[in-house]
N, C-alpha and C positions, 0 to 999 in steps of 0.2 A: 468348467467353463471359465475362460480367462476373466479377470477383473480389471486388466489394463484397458485403457481406452484413450481416445483422442478427443479433445474439445470438452466433452462432458464425462461424468462418471459412467461406468459400464451399465449401471442400473437404468439410466436414462434410455439407453438403446434397448435394453431388455423390455422396458415398458412399452416402447414404440412397437417392437415386434409383437408383443402380446396383443396390442390393439389391432395391428394388422391381421394377426392370425384369427382374432375374433371376427373381423370383417370378412376374411377369407372363408371361414366356416359358414357365415351367413350367405355368401355368394356361391357356395359349393365349389371352392377352389382347393386343390391339394397342394399347390405351390404358386408362388409369385416369381416372375422373371423380371428383374429390374436392370436397366441398362444405362440410365442417364446419370450425370454427375449429382444432381440434387437427390435423386432417390437412393443412390448408393451411399452418399454422405449421410442422408437421414437415417439409414438403417445401420451404418457401421461407424461413422465418424471419420471415414477415409477422406481427408481434405488435401487436395493437391491442385495446382494449376496446370498439371500435365494433361488435363482434359483438353487443353487448347490444341494438342496434337491429335488430328483425326486418324492417325495411322493404325490405332489399335482399338478393338472393342473391349469392353469390361462388363462382366456379368455378375449379378448377385441373385442367388436363389433363396427364397424364403419358403421353407416347408410348412406344412400345416401344424407341426409341433417341433419344438427344438429350435436351435440357433440357426441363422442363415449360414450358407456356405458361399465362398467367393471363388469365381473362376476368372482369373485375371492374368494378364501378361506378367512374365517373371520380373520385369523391371519394377513392378509395384509390390512385390512380395514383402520387402523389408518394411515399407510403410504400412501395408495392410496388417502385417504381423504385430504392429504396435496398437492395433485396435483390439476390441474385445472378442474378435472371431478367432476360433481355433482351426476351422476347416478352410484351408486356403489352397486352391489347386491352380497350378500355373503352367504356362507353356511359353516358349520363346517366340515372341511376336515382334513384327508381323510375319505370318507364315501363309504364303499364298496357296498352299496345298490344303491347310486345315487350320484356320485361325481361331482355335479354341472350340470349334463346334463339336468335336468328338468328346472333349472333356465336359462340355456343357450338356450334351446328350446323356452321358453317363450320370451326371449329377441329377438331372431331372428324372431319369428313370429310377433312381434310388428313392425319390420323394413321391413319385406319382404312379398310381396303379395303371394298368394297361388301358382302362377306359376312363381315366381321370382327366380333370380339367386344369390347365395351367393358365394363370391370369397374367396378362400383359397390358399395361395402360395403352390405349389406342385412340382416344378421342381428343377433343380440344385441349390445347396446352400440354400435349404429350408428343414425344417423338421416339423413334426407334434408333438407338445409336449402335447399329451394326449394319453391315451390307445387306441389302434386300435379298441378294442371291443366297447368302448364308442363312438368312432367316427362312427362306423357302426350303432350303436343304434341311434345316433343323425341323421344320414343321412336318415335312414328309417323313423324316426318320422317326419322329415321335408318334406318328399315327399308329393306332386309332386314338391315341391321346389327342385332346383338342387344346389349342391355344385360343383363349377367349378374352374379351375386353375386361380389364380390371380397373378402368379409370375411376369409377365410383368408389371402389374399395380403397384405393390409395389416396385419392383426393379428400375423401371425407375424414380420413385419419390425419393426414398431414395438415389440413387447413386449421385445425385447432392446435394452438401452440402451447407447449408446456411453459412453466414458469422460467425454466432455464433458457428456453428459446427466446422468450420475451425479453429476458435480461440481455441477451446478446444483441437483439435488435435495438433495444434501448441504448446500448453502448455505441452501436453504429450511428444512431441518431444524435447522440451527444457529440461524437466526433465531428459529424457534419455541421452541427449547430455551432461548434467552436470555429470551424473553418468559415462558415457564412459570416460570423461576427468579424472576421478579419478581412473580408472582401475590400473594405475601404483602404486597406493598407497597400493594395496593388492595383486598384482601379482608379482612374481619373479620366477626364475628357482627353481624348487623343490616344488612349491606350488601345492597341489593336485587340480585337475580340479573341483571336487565336492565342495571344499572349495571356489574356485573362484566363482562358481555359487551362493553359499550362500551369499558371501560377495557382489557380484554384486546386488543381490536382496535387501540386507540390504541398500546398497548405493542408489538404486532407491527409496526406501521408505524414506530414510533420505532426499533425494532431493525433495520430495513432491508428489510422486506417491500415489494414493489412495490404489491401490493394484498392484501386479505384476502377471498378469495372465499367462505370458509366458516368460520363459527364456530357451534358447537353445544355442548350439554352438558346438565347437569341437576344438581339438588341435592335432598337429602332424607335423612331418617333411614334408615340401613341401605342406602342406595343411591338410585336414581332410577328413574322409571317408563319412560323411553325416552331415546334419545340424539339425537333430531332435532328436538325441539320448540323453537320460539322462546322466548326468556326472558321471563318475567313479572316483575312488580314485587315478588314475595314475597321478603322478606329471608332470607338464609341464617341458620341458628341453630346454636348450640353443639350438637355431636353429629351434625350433618349431614355427609354426604359430598358434596363439590363435584367435578364432573368438567367439564373444558373440553377441547374438541376443535377442531382448526383445520386448515384447508387454506389456509395462506398461500402466496403465489406470489412467486417470485424468478426473473427472466429467463424467464418463461413456464412454469416448472416448479413443481409442487406438492409440499408435504409433506402428510402426513395422519397425525397421531398425537395422542393425548390424554394427560391426566394427571389423577390423582385427588388430592384433598386432604381431610383431616379438618378441620372447623371446631372448634377446641379439641381436647380429648382424643378420640382415635379410639375408637369402640366396639369391643368384641371381634369383633362380626360383620364390621364394615368392615375391621378389621385382618386378620382371617383370610382374607376374600375377596381382599383386595389381595395378600396373600402367595401365595395359591393361583394367582391370575392371573399374578403375576410369575414363579413357578416353572414354570408351564405354558409360558409364553413362553420361559423359559430352556431348558427341555428341548427345545423345538422348534428354537430357535436352534442348539443343539448338534447336532441330528440331521438337519436339513434338508439335502438334497443335490440337485444337478442329476440329472435322470432320474426323480425322484419326480413324482407327479401332484398337481394341486391338491386332489383328494379325499384323497390321502394326508396332506397338510398338515392338512386338516380333521380327519381321524381322529387324527393325532398330538396336536393341540391338545385334542380332546375327551377322548382317553384320559388325557392329562396332567391335565386338570381333574378327571376322576373319581378319578384316583390321589390328588389332593390333597383329596378328600372334598367337592367341590362339584359341583353340577349345571350343565352348560353351558347358556347361554342360547341361544335359537333363532337362526336366520339364519346367514349366512356368518361365518367366523372370520378373514377376511383377503381381500386382493385385490391386483391390480396397481396401480401408481401411476406418474405421470409428467406428461404434458401435460394430463391431467384428474385431478380429485380421486380418482376411482376408475377403474381400467382392468381389463381382463381379465387373468388368470383370476379366478374367485371360489373361495374355499376353502369349498366345499360338498361334500356326499357325491356330487353328480351331475356335477361338473366334472372331466373326465379329462385336461385340458390338461397336457402334459408341462412340467415346470419346467426352465429352461435357465439356464446361467451368463449373467449380464448382465441378468437380470430384476430389476426393482425391485418389491418386494412389501411388504405390511403383514401383520403378525401381530396379530390382533385377537380374542383370546379374551374371552368374556363369561361371567358366571356368575350364577345366581339367588341373591339374598340374602334374599328374603322374598316375601310376597304382593305381586305386581305391582312388585317391586323387583329391579334388576339392578346389577351393576358391570361395567365393561368396561376393557380395557387394550390399548394399541396401540403398536407400534413399527414403524419403517420400516427395511427391510434391502435390500441388494443381494445376490443369490445369486451366489457365486463358485464356481469349480471345486472348491474345498476346503470350501465350505459358506457359511453366512450371515455377512455383514458388516453391522454396524449402521451406519445413516446417521443415525438420531435418537439424541440423547444418552440413554443407558439410564436408565430410571426407577429410583429407589431401591427396594430390596427391601422396606423398611418404608414404610407409608403416611405421607406427610408430614403433619404437624400444623401448622395455622396458629394460633398462640397468640394469643388475644384477651383 
């Protein structure tokens, strides 16, 4: 078995496969079929932005014992050959007659008995990255083998991060922290919001990000209307609150945190809301422990905001983080996922600051046995003011 690898030493991936195979045995699975960028990267180290092209499917088969095998378009053979995998099967894609299905069928039949079960993630926060028509063809050909849900199997393994993964996320957070510290260099009253977004992305890249997968934010008096809209050309004004949020990537791993700034002197409303969000985050940082549930974290953040005299904004108040910008669990009243040491999470309280106005605050943490450890540089307790 090859010792070459991408991003991490080969042993890191072997350990991941061993954990997946233990989970597979517990769920009665003879193979896993993985099709998404995050799952393929997690198991192989195959890191590419070529996933942005939807023209080709990519398949990774994890057998009950031994190393995974890749069934991929030939355009990816050279890069996959630099990972720790030895068994790489290719076809010239896209092929409208047979886009890898025959190769994938053969690979699965080698790993799975005639009555065996093949796991495929199917539930929340999963998707199938292959044509549904091809999936139905594959499922019919494989019968009486069954393709069954493997969400629990994959998510429970992936949600606890190794020390190597945590170090990558910490690197991403450090890069974003340096970029946030430079925001006053390119923001002043009168600067259009879309120019701020562009300069922020440039700064993230200059500070060492491999790419900037996500930038969002907002600006306005007393807060902003939402946190996902693209930036328009409206200039920021004195008295506005500017929020920038980023999912910068380093070594395949995301950060995801935001920062708020007052343009000129902060208003009393903005200053009070920022202090309330900061303290609610602080209270939860001090209290969060393994064994609690995601819904407990939501309750803690909500209660802390009420204690500070502000009304929580709707939606979830945090989530998992790692190979994708957001991962499970979600800090909502309905998510009962148990929190475990080694999970990387965001704390993301938001509060209402006026009619159709909110402010949000976000930090990235790793949960340790003793409690939360910050990965993002902690925001200042007082709302920063950009003097113009």
